[in-house]
C-alpha positions in Angstrom: -22.9 4.4 33.8 -20.0 6.8 33.7 -19.3 9.1 30.8 -18.2 7.4 27.5 -15.0 8.3 25.6 -15.3 11.2 23.3 -15.4 10.2 19.6 -13.1 13.0 18.5 -10.0 14.5 20.4 -7.7 17.4 19.6 -4.0 16.7 19.4 -0.8 18.7 18.8 0.6 18.4 15.3 3.8 19.2 13.4 3.0 19.9 9.7 5.2 20.0 6.6 3.6 21.9 3.8 5.2 23.7 0.8 8.7 23.2 2.3 7.7 24.8 5.6 7.4 23.1 9.1 4.8 24.5 11.5 3.3 23.5 14.8 -0.4 23.4 15.3 -3.3 21.2 16.3 -6.1 19.2 14.7 -8.9 16.9 15.6 -8.5 13.2 15.2 -10.9 10.3 15.6 -10.8 8.2 18.8 -10.3 4.5 18.6 -11.7 2.6 21.6 -11.7 -1.0 22.5 -15.3 -2.2 22.6 -15.9 -5.5 24.3 -19.0 -7.4 23.3 -20.4 -9.8 25.8 -23.5 -11.9 26.0 -24.8 -12.9 29.5 -21.5 -11.6 30.9 -19.5 -14.0 28.7 -17.0 -12.3 26.5 -17.4 -12.8 22.7 -15.4 -10.2 20.8 -13.3 -7.1 21.2 -13.4 -4.6 18.3 -11.6 -1.3 17.9 -14.4 1.3 17.1 -15.5 4.9 17.4 -17.3 5.3 20.7 -20.6 6.5 19.3 -23.9 4.8 18.5 -22.7 1.7 20.4 -26.1 0.2 21.0 -26.7 0.3 17.2 -23.2 -1.3 16.8 -24.0 -4.0 19.3 -27.3 -4.8 17.7 -25.9 -4.7 14.1 -22.9 -6.9 15.0 -25.1 -9.4 16.7 -27.3 -9.6 13.6 -24.7 -9.6 10.9 -22.6 -12.2 12.7 -25.5 -14.5 13.1 -25.5 -14.4 16.9 -29.2 -13.5 17.0 -31.9 -13.7 14.3 -33.7 -10.5 15.2 -33.2 -7.4 17.3 -35.8 -8.6 19.8 -33.5 -11.5 20.7 -31.3 -8.9 22.5 -33.2 -8.5 25.7 -31.0 -5.7 27.1 -27.8 -3.8 26.2 -25.9 -2.0 28.9 -22.8 0.2 28.1 -20.2 0.1 30.9 -17.1 2.2 30.7 -13.9 0.7 32.1 -10.3 1.9 32.2 -9.4 0.0 29.0 -12.5 0.8 27.0 -16.2 0.2 26.9 -18.2 -3.1 27.4 -21.4 -3.7 25.7 -23.1 -6.1 28.0 -26.0 -7.8 26.2 -28.5 -10.1 27.7 -30.0 -12.9 25.6 -32.3 -15.9 26.1 -31.3 -19.5 26.8 -31.6 -20.6 23.2 -29.2 -17.9 22.0 -26.8 -18.5 24.8 -26.8 -22.2 24.0 -26.1 -21.5 20.4 -23.3 -19.1 21.4 -21.7 -21.8 23.6 -21.5 -24.1 20.5 -20.1 -21.4 18.2 -18.0 -19.2 20.5 -15.1 -17.3 19.2 -12.8 -14.5 20.5 -11.5 -11.9 18.1 -9.6 -8.6 18.4 -10.5 -6.6 15.3 -8.1 -4.0 13.9 -9.9 -1.0 12.4 -9.1 -2.1 8.9 -10.4 -5.7 9.2 -13.6 -7.2 10.3 -12.4 -10.8 10.2 -9.4 -10.9 12.6 -9.3 -13.7 15.2 -11.6 -16.2 13.5 -10.8 -19.7 14.6 -10.9 -21.2 11.1 -10.7 -20.3 7.4 -14.1 -21.9 7.0 -15.6 -19.3 9.4 -14.0 -16.5 7.4 -15.5 -17.9 4.1 -18.9 -18.9 5.6 -21.9 -19.4 3.3 -23.7 -16.3 2.4 -27.5 -16.3 2.1 -29.0 -15.3 -1.2 -30.6 -11.9 -1.5 -33.8 -11.2 -3.3 -33.5 -9.0 -6.5 -35.9 -6.6 -8.1 -34.7 -3.3 -6.6 -34.1 -0.6 -9.3 -32.7 2.8 -8.6 -31.3 5.5 -10.9 -27.7 6.8 -10.8 -29.1 10.3 -10.0 -30.8 9.0 -6.9 -27.6 7.2 -5.8 -25.6 10.4 -6.2 -28.2 12.4 -4.3 -27.9 9.8 -1.6 -24.1 10.1 -1.5 -24.4 13.8 -1.2 -27.0 13.6 1.6 -24.7 11.1 3.4 -21.7 13.5 3.1 -23.8 16.3 4.7 -24.5 14.1 7.7 -20.9 13.1 8.3 -20.3 15.2 11.4 -17.3 13.4 12.7 -15.6 13.2 9.3 -16.1 17.0 8.8 -14.1 17.4 12.0 -11.4 14.9 11.3 -11.5 13.9 7.6 -10.5 10.4 8.8 -13.7 8.5 9.5 -15.7 6.1 7.4 -19.4 6.3 6.9 -22.1 3.8 6.0 -25.6 4.9 4.9 -28.9 3.4 4.0 -30.7 5.1 1.1 -34.5 4.6 1.1 -35.6 5.0 -2.6 -39.2 5.7 -1.5 -38.4 9.1 0.0 -34.7 9.7 -0.7 -33.9 9.7 3.0 -30.4 8.5 4.1 -29.7 7.0 7.6 -26.0 7.5 8.4 -23.5 6.1 10.9 -19.8 6.8 11.2 -16.8 4.8 12.5 -13.1 4.4 12.1 -13.8 0.9 10.8 -16.0 0.6 7.7 -17.4 -2.7 8.9 -18.3 -1.1 12.2 -20.1 1.7 10.4 -22.1 -0.8 8.5 -23.0 -2.8 11.6 -24.2 0.5 13.2 -26.5 1.1 10.2 -27.8 -2.5 10.3 -28.5 -2.1 14.0 -30.2 1.3 13.6 -32.5 -0.1 10.9 -33.3 -3.2 13.0 -34.0 -1.0 16.1 -36.4 1.1 14.1 -38.2 -2.0 12.7 -37.0 -1.2 9.1 -36.0 -3.7 6.5 -32.6 -3.4 4.8 -34.2 -5.2 1.8 -36.0 -2.0 0.8 -33.1 0.2 0.0 -29.4 0.6 -0.9 -26.4 0.5 1.4 -23.9 3.3 0.8 -20.2 3.2 1.8 -17.4 5.7 1.7 -14.8 2.9 1.5 -13.9 0.0 -0.7 -16.1 -3.1 -0.6 -14.4 -6.1 1.0 -15.7 -9.6 1.7 -17.0 -8.9 5.2 -19.2 -6.0 3.9 -20.8 -8.3 1.4 -21.4 -10.9 4.1 -23.0 -8.4 6.4 -25.2 -6.9 3.7 -26.4 -10.4 2.6 -27.2 -11.4 6.2 -29.1 -8.1 6.6 -31.0 -8.7 3.3 -29.7 -5.6 1.6 -29.9 -6.2 -2.2 -27.5 -3.4 -3.3 -24.3 -1.9 -1.9 -22.7 1.2 -3.6 -19.2 2.4 -2.7 -16.9 5.1 -3.7 -14.0 2.7 -4.2 -13.3 -0.5 -6.1 -14.5 -3.8 -4.5 -12.0 -6.6 -3.9 -12.1 -9.6 -6.2 -13.3 -11.8 -3.3 -16.1 -9.4 -2.7 -17.2 -9.6 -6.3 -17.2 -13.3 -6.2 -19.2 -13.3 -3.0 -21.7 -10.8 -4.6 -22.0 -13.2 -7.6 -22.9 -16.0 -5.2 -25.8 -14.1 -3.8 -27.3 -13.4 -7.2 -25.1 -10.7 -8.9 -24.6 -11.0 -12.6 -22.7 -7.8 -13.5 -19.0 -7.0 -13.5 -17.5 -4.1 -11.5 -16.8 -2.1 -14.7 -20.4 -2.4 -15.8 -21.6 -1.4 -12.3 -19.5 1.7 -12.5 -20.7 2.9 -15.9 -24.4 1.7 -15.7 -26.1 2.4 -12.4 -29.5 2.8 -14.0 -30.9 -0.6 -13.4 -28.4 -2.0 -10.9 -28.9 -5.8 -11.3 -25.6 -6.1 -9.5 -24.9 -6.2 -5.8 -21.9 -3.9 -6.0 -21.2 -0.6 -7.7 -18.7 2.2 -7.4 -18.8 5.9 -8.3 -16.2 6.3 -11.1 -15.7 8.3 -14.3 -18.4 8.6 -16.9 -18.6 5.8 -19.6 -16.7 6.1 -22.9 -17.6 9.4 -24.7 -15.9 12.1 -26.5 -13.6 14.5 -24.6 -16.1 17.3 -25.1 -19.0 15.2 -23.8 -16.9 14.2 -20.8 -16.2 17.8 -20.0 -19.9 18.7 -20.3 -20.8 15.7 -18.0 -18.2 16.7 -15.4 -19.4 20.3 -15.5 -22.9 19.2 -15.0 -21.9 17.0 -12.1 -19.9 19.7 -10.4 -22.7 22.2 -10.8 -25.2 19.7 -9.4 -23.0 19.4 -6.3 -22.7 23.2 -6.1 -26.5 23.5 -6.3 -26.8 21.1 -3.3 -24.6 23.4 -1.2 -26.4 26.6 -2.3 -28.1 27.0 1.0 -24.8 27.3 2.9 -22.6 30.4 3.2 -20.3 30.9 0.2 -17.1 30.0 2.0 -18.7 26.9 3.5 -20.3 26.0 0.1 -16.9 26.1 -1.7 -15.3 24.0 1.0 -18.2 21.5 0.8 -18.0 21.2 -2.9 -14.2 20.7 -2.8 -14.5 18.1 -0.1 -17.2 16.2 -1.9 -15.3 16.1 -5.2 -12.1 15.1 -3.5 -13.9 12.3 -1.5 -16.3 10.9 -4.1 -14.7 11.5 -7.5 -12.3 9.1 -9.2 -8.8 10.7 -9.4 -9.0 10.7 -13.2 -12.3 12.7 -12.9 -10.6 15.2 -10.6 -7.7 15.6 -13.0 -10.0 16.2 -15.9 -12.1 18.9 -14.2 -8.9 20.6 -13.0 -7.6 20.6 -16.6 -10.9 21.8 -17.9 -10.9 24.7 -15.4 -7.3 25.6 -16.5 -8.6 26.0 -20.0 -11.2 28.5 -18.8 -13.8 26.3 -17.1 -16.7 27.6 -19.2 -20.1 26.6 -17.8 -18.9 26.1 -14.2 -20.9 28.1 -11.6 -18.9 30.5 -9.4 -18.7 28.2 -6.4 -18.0 25.1 -8.5 -15.1 26.9 -10.2 -13.8 28.2 -6.9 -13.8 24.6 -5.5 -11.9 23.3 -8.5 -9.4 26.1 -8.1 -8.8 24.9 -4.5 -8.4 21.3 -5.7 -5.9 22.5 -8.3 -3.9 24.5 -5.7 -3.7 21.4 -3.5 -2.6 19.2 -6.4 0.1 21.7 -7.5 
């Protein structure tokens, strides 16, 4: 097999900042055509980040219902061609026969996991119900989000790549995969779990994106009972989550992560409380993030805190902590205060 495409490339840039135009360079994510084939018969072409492609092939095959278990994929060979990369998978006769009856071709744009379906019925296919009973605290979820951010190597280089993670409440560990497409990142996590013989039903899926219908579909097929995201789910995703057993609204999910009877939740501002209590809560959260970055050098710690707040906090929360800092910022640690100052400078 020849060398695969690099997931990140450096390009020349022309930047406009504070009224000044300057030339420079920066790293950007690669977007590669990934052809998925079974027994040398083409099935789908997806635009994806060329990393962890065996996990992607396995997760896609499982979440799309092509195979029922990872062991049904007898082999997966990655072949680089001029136009992209082919994931050549080998399956048994029973899977091949099923594919022949349900074959489709699709070219997926990075923002969509449903392009190219042959019918609307396929796009809105029935979603299996997911078992309930998993309980996790908001604090554990936030620790998982921070741990995921620390593992986002490609996003640290580009600030332009989604991540999906799997939080195991038993030990707090987070398995992370990255991709330009949020649905691809989730497929990679599903594939990595299956390859390691782990069940998605024992933990929480974490996403750095909004939650759309195909993410709910993929989580349900994988058996994941909870998905937590940093942005708001679509209405269709909420209805789909309700179908698999969810009973909570998005607003309740945002403000009450303690018991999580819902299948969808997002990280948003604290529940209704006095302005003073809100300030104290935000200071506590910022300082917790600062504590997480204490083991890194001061400059890197401040950048890490700033990036985390920018990425995971609701815009209203960011505005409130900036306003609080402008009033003195009493209680913020030195690094947390410096990070908020940087956010304020960018917002000015």
